[in-house]
DSSP file (Angstrom, degrees, kcal/mol; ACC not computed):
  #  RESIDUE AA STRUCTURE BP1 BP2  ACC     N-H-->O    O-->H-N    N-H-->O    O-->H-N    TCO  KAPPA ALPHA  PHI   PSI    X-CA   Y-CA   Z-CA
    1    1 A M              0   0    0      0, 0.0     9,-2.0     0, 0.0     2,-0.4   0.000 360.0 360.0 360.0 150.6  -14.9    3.6   14.3
    2    2 A R  B     -A    9   0A   0      7,-0.2     2,-0.6     3,-0.0     7,-0.2  -0.889 360.0-124.2-118.5 147.2  -15.6    6.9   12.7
    3    3 A S     >  -     0   0    0      5,-3.0     4,-1.8    -2,-0.4     5,-0.3  -0.801  23.7-144.9 -82.7 126.5  -15.5   10.4   14.0
    4    4 A V  T  4 S+     0   0    0     -2,-0.6    -1,-0.1     1,-0.2     0, 0.0   0.843  88.6  60.7 -64.8 -35.2  -19.0   11.8   13.2
    5    5 A S  T  4 S+     0   0    0      1,-0.2    -1,-0.2    -3,-0.1    -3,-0.0   0.912 127.7   0.4 -66.0 -45.8  -17.8   15.3   12.4
    6    6 A N  T  4 S-     0   0    0     -3,-0.2    -1,-0.2     2,-0.1    -2,-0.2   0.303  96.8-105.8-132.4  11.6  -15.5   14.7    9.5
    7    7 A G     <  +     0   0    0     -4,-1.8    -3,-0.1     1,-0.2     2,-0.1   0.674  59.5 160.1  77.3  17.2  -15.5   11.0    8.8
    8    8 A D        -     0   0    0     -5,-0.3    -5,-3.0    -6,-0.1     2,-0.3  -0.441  35.4-132.2 -70.2 146.2  -12.0   10.2   10.2
    9    9 A L  B     -A    2   0A   0     20,-0.4     2,-0.4    -7,-0.2    -7,-0.2  -0.776  25.3-109.5 -95.0 145.9  -11.3    6.6   11.2
   10   10 A V        -     0   0    0     -9,-2.0    20,-0.1    -2,-0.3    -1,-0.0  -0.616  29.5-140.4 -77.5 127.4   -9.8    5.9   14.6
   11   11 A E        -     0   0    0     -2,-0.4    15,-0.1    18,-0.1     2,-0.1  -0.778  17.3-123.1 -90.3 124.8   -6.2    4.8   14.3
   12   12 A P        -     0   0    0      0, 0.0     2,-0.3     0, 0.0    -1,-0.0  -0.399  29.8-119.1 -63.2 141.7   -5.2    2.0   16.7
   13   13 A S        -     0   0    0     -2,-0.1     2,-0.4     2,-0.0    13,-0.0  -0.637  28.7-171.4 -85.5 140.2   -2.2    3.0   18.8
   14   14 A S        -     0   0    0     -2,-0.3     3,-0.0     1,-0.1     0, 0.0  -0.998  15.8-155.7-130.4 137.7    1.0    1.1   18.6
   15   15 A K  S    S+     0   0    0     -2,-0.4     2,-0.3     1,-0.0    -1,-0.1   0.738  76.0  36.8 -84.7 -23.9    3.8    1.6   21.0
   16   16 A M  S    S-     0   0    0      0, 0.0     2,-1.1     0, 0.0     5,-0.2  -0.912  84.2-108.6-130.9 155.0    6.6    0.3   18.8
   17   17 A R        +     0   0    0     -2,-0.3     2,-0.2     3,-0.1    -2,-0.0  -0.730  67.5 131.6 -80.6 102.8    7.5    0.3   15.1
   18   18 A T  S >  S-     0   0    0     -2,-1.1     3,-1.1     0, 0.0     4,-0.4  -0.688  77.4 -75.0-137.4-171.0    6.8   -3.3   14.1
   19   19 A Y  G >  S+     0   0    0      1,-0.3     3,-1.4    -2,-0.2     4,-0.3   0.784 122.3  71.9 -62.2 -25.8    5.1   -5.3   11.5
   20   20 A E  G >  S+     0   0    0      1,-0.3     3,-1.4     2,-0.2     6,-0.3   0.846  88.3  61.0 -58.9 -34.4    1.9   -4.4   13.3
   21   21 A D  G <  S+     0   0    0     -3,-1.1    -1,-0.3     1,-0.3    -2,-0.2   0.728 104.3  50.2 -65.5 -20.9    2.3   -0.8   11.9
   22   22 A R  G <  S+     0   0    0     -3,-1.4    -1,-0.3    -4,-0.4    -2,-0.2   0.388  87.1 114.6 -97.7   3.0    2.1   -2.3    8.4
   23   23 A S  S X> S-     0   0    0     -3,-1.4     4,-2.9    -4,-0.3     3,-0.8  -0.300  78.9-113.9 -73.0 159.3   -1.1   -4.3    9.1
   24   24 A F  H 3> S+     0   0    0      1,-0.2     4,-2.2     2,-0.2    -1,-0.1   0.886 115.0  58.1 -58.1 -41.7   -4.3   -3.5    7.3
   25   25 A A  H 34 S+     0   0    0      1,-0.2    -1,-0.2     2,-0.2    -4,-0.1   0.765 116.1  34.2 -64.2 -26.1   -6.0   -2.5   10.6
   26   26 A V  H <> S+     0   0    0     -3,-0.8     4,-1.1    -6,-0.3    -2,-0.2   0.851 120.1  46.0 -94.9 -43.6   -3.3    0.2   11.2
   27   27 A C  H  X S+     0   0    0     -4,-2.9     4,-2.7     1,-0.2     5,-0.2   0.877 104.5  60.8 -70.3 -39.2   -2.5    1.4    7.6
   28   28 A T  H  X S+     0   0    0     -4,-2.2     4,-2.8    -5,-0.3     5,-0.2   0.936 105.9  43.6 -60.3 -51.6   -6.1    1.7    6.4
   29   29 A P  H  > S+     0   0    0      0, 0.0     4,-2.6     0, 0.0   -20,-0.4   0.894 114.4  52.4 -61.0 -36.4   -7.3    4.4    8.8
   30   30 A R  H  X S+     0   0    0     -4,-1.1     4,-1.0     2,-0.2    -2,-0.2   0.927 113.1  43.0 -64.5 -44.8   -4.1    6.3    8.4
   31   31 A L  H  X S+     0   0    0     -4,-2.7     4,-0.7     2,-0.2     3,-0.4   0.919 114.3  50.6 -66.7 -44.0   -4.4    6.4    4.6
   32   32 A W  H >< S+     0   0    0     -4,-2.8     3,-1.2    -5,-0.2    -2,-0.2   0.926 110.0  49.8 -59.8 -45.9   -8.1    7.2    4.7
   33   33 A N  H 3< S+     0   0    0     -4,-2.6    -1,-0.2     1,-0.3    -2,-0.2   0.733 104.1  60.4 -67.5 -21.9   -7.6   10.1    7.1
   34   34 A S  H 3< S+     0   0    0     -4,-1.0    -1,-0.3    -3,-0.4    -2,-0.2   0.644  85.9  95.1 -81.2 -13.6   -4.8   11.5    4.9
   35   35 A L  S << S-     0   0    0     -3,-1.2     5,-0.1    -4,-0.7    17,-0.0  -0.449  92.2 -92.1 -73.8 150.3   -7.2   11.9    2.0
   36   36 A P    >>  -     0   0    0      0, 0.0     4,-1.8     0, 0.0     3,-0.7  -0.322  32.1-122.4 -60.7 145.2   -8.9   15.3    1.5
   37   37 A L  H 3> S+     0   0    0      1,-0.3     4,-1.4     2,-0.2    -2,-0.1   0.863 110.6  58.2 -58.8 -39.2  -12.2   15.6    3.2
   38   38 A S  H 34 S+     0   0    0      1,-0.2    -1,-0.3     2,-0.2    -3,-0.0   0.856 107.0  48.8 -62.0 -33.7  -14.0   16.5    0.0
   39   39 A M  H X4 S+     0   0    0     -3,-0.7     3,-1.3     1,-0.2    -1,-0.2   0.900 108.2  52.8 -71.6 -40.9  -12.9   13.2   -1.5
   40   40 A R  H 3< S+     0   0    0     -4,-1.8    -1,-0.2     1,-0.3    -2,-0.2   0.727 104.5  57.9 -68.1 -21.1  -14.0   11.2    1.5
   41   41 A R  T 3< S+     0   0    0     -4,-1.4    -1,-0.3    -5,-0.2    -2,-0.1   0.085  75.2 146.3 -97.0  23.3  -17.4   12.7    1.3
   42   42 A S    <   -     0   0    0     -3,-1.3    -3,-0.1     1,-0.1     3,-0.0  -0.278  51.4-133.1 -60.0 146.0  -18.1   11.5   -2.2
   43   43 A L  S    S+     0   0    0      1,-0.1     2,-0.3     2,-0.0    -1,-0.1   0.721  81.3  16.0 -78.5 -21.9  -21.7   10.6   -2.9
   44   44 A S  S  > S-     0   0    0      1,-0.1     4,-2.3     0, 0.0     5,-0.1  -0.949  74.9-111.8-146.2 166.0  -21.0    7.3   -4.6
   45   45 A V  H  > S+     0   0    0     -2,-0.3     4,-2.8     2,-0.2     5,-0.2   0.889 116.7  54.7 -66.3 -39.3  -18.3    4.7   -5.0
   46   46 A D  H  > S+     0   0    0      2,-0.2     4,-2.0     1,-0.2    -1,-0.2   0.912 109.9  45.8 -62.2 -42.4  -18.0    5.6   -8.7
   47   47 A I  H  > S+     0   0    0      2,-0.2     4,-2.6     1,-0.2     5,-0.2   0.924 112.6  51.6 -65.0 -43.6  -17.4    9.3   -7.9
   48   48 A F  H  X S+     0   0    0     -4,-2.3     4,-2.9     1,-0.2     5,-0.2   0.927 109.7  49.0 -59.0 -46.2  -14.9    8.3   -5.2
   49   49 A K  H  X S+     0   0    0     -4,-2.8     4,-2.3     1,-0.2    -1,-0.2   0.895 112.3  48.5 -62.3 -40.0  -12.9    6.1   -7.6
   50   50 A N  H  X S+     0   0    0     -4,-2.0     4,-1.9    -5,-0.2    -1,-0.2   0.928 114.8  44.0 -66.0 -45.4  -12.8    8.8  -10.2
   51   51 A V  H  X S+     0   0    0     -4,-2.6     4,-2.5     2,-0.2    -2,-0.2   0.885 113.5  51.9 -67.9 -38.8  -11.7   11.5   -7.8
   52   52 A L  H  X S+     0   0    0     -4,-2.9     4,-2.8    -5,-0.2     5,-0.2   0.912 108.1  51.3 -64.3 -42.5   -9.2    9.1   -6.2
   53   53 A K  H  X S+     0   0    0     -4,-2.3     4,-2.2    -5,-0.2    -1,-0.2   0.922 112.2  46.3 -60.7 -44.3   -7.6    8.2   -9.5
   54   54 A T  H  X S+     0   0    0     -4,-1.9     4,-2.4     2,-0.2    -2,-0.2   0.914 112.6  50.8 -63.7 -43.6   -7.2   11.9  -10.4
   55   55 A Y  H  X S+     0   0    0     -4,-2.5     4,-2.0     1,-0.2    -2,-0.2   0.928 112.6  45.1 -60.4 -48.2   -5.8   12.7   -7.0
   56   56 A L  H  X S+     0   0    0     -4,-2.8     4,-2.3     1,-0.2    -1,-0.2   0.872 111.7  53.0 -66.5 -37.1   -3.2    9.9   -7.2
   57   57 A F  H  X S+     0   0    0     -4,-2.2     4,-2.6    -5,-0.2    -1,-0.2   0.921 109.3  48.5 -63.3 -44.1   -2.3   10.8  -10.7
   58   58 A K  H  X S+     0   0    0     -4,-2.4     4,-2.3     1,-0.2    -2,-0.2   0.884 110.8  51.5 -64.1 -38.1   -1.6   14.4   -9.7
   59   59 A M  H  X S+     0   0    0     -4,-2.0     4,-1.4     2,-0.2    -1,-0.2   0.917 111.4  47.6 -63.4 -42.6    0.5   13.2   -6.8
   60   60 A F  H  X S+     0   0    0     -4,-2.3     4,-1.4     1,-0.2    -2,-0.2   0.924 112.7  48.0 -63.9 -46.0    2.5   11.0   -9.1
   61   61 A I  H  X S+     0   0    0     -4,-2.6     4,-1.5     1,-0.2     3,-0.2   0.897 109.0  53.6 -64.3 -41.0    3.0   13.8  -11.7
   62   62 A S  H  < S+     0   0    0     -4,-2.3    -1,-0.2     1,-0.2    -2,-0.2   0.835 109.7  48.4 -65.5 -30.8    4.1   16.3   -9.0
   63   63 A K  H  < S+     0   0    0     -4,-1.4    -1,-0.2     1,-0.2    -2,-0.2   0.761 110.2  52.5 -78.8 -24.7    6.8   13.9   -7.7
   64   64 A C  H  <        0   0    0     -4,-1.4    -2,-0.2    -3,-0.2    -1,-0.2   0.755 360.0 360.0 -81.4 -25.0    8.1   13.3  -11.2
   65   65 A L     <        0   0    0     -4,-1.5    -1,-0.2    -5,-0.1    -2,-0.1   0.487 360.0 360.0 -82.0 360.0    8.5   16.9  -12.2
């Protein structure tokens, strides 16, 4: 499910830290919601992929320096 206002995905609640927390259904909404809003509102998949690649590259470089 999505929040209409800013495109957030609803994160399923889990009571304990288990393998369930690493499942696709739990990790995907968490990762999507952590992306900048401007990136999530990309007009096409190609634009999204390009912006995501740049974003991940900048994150990698900032951790290496």
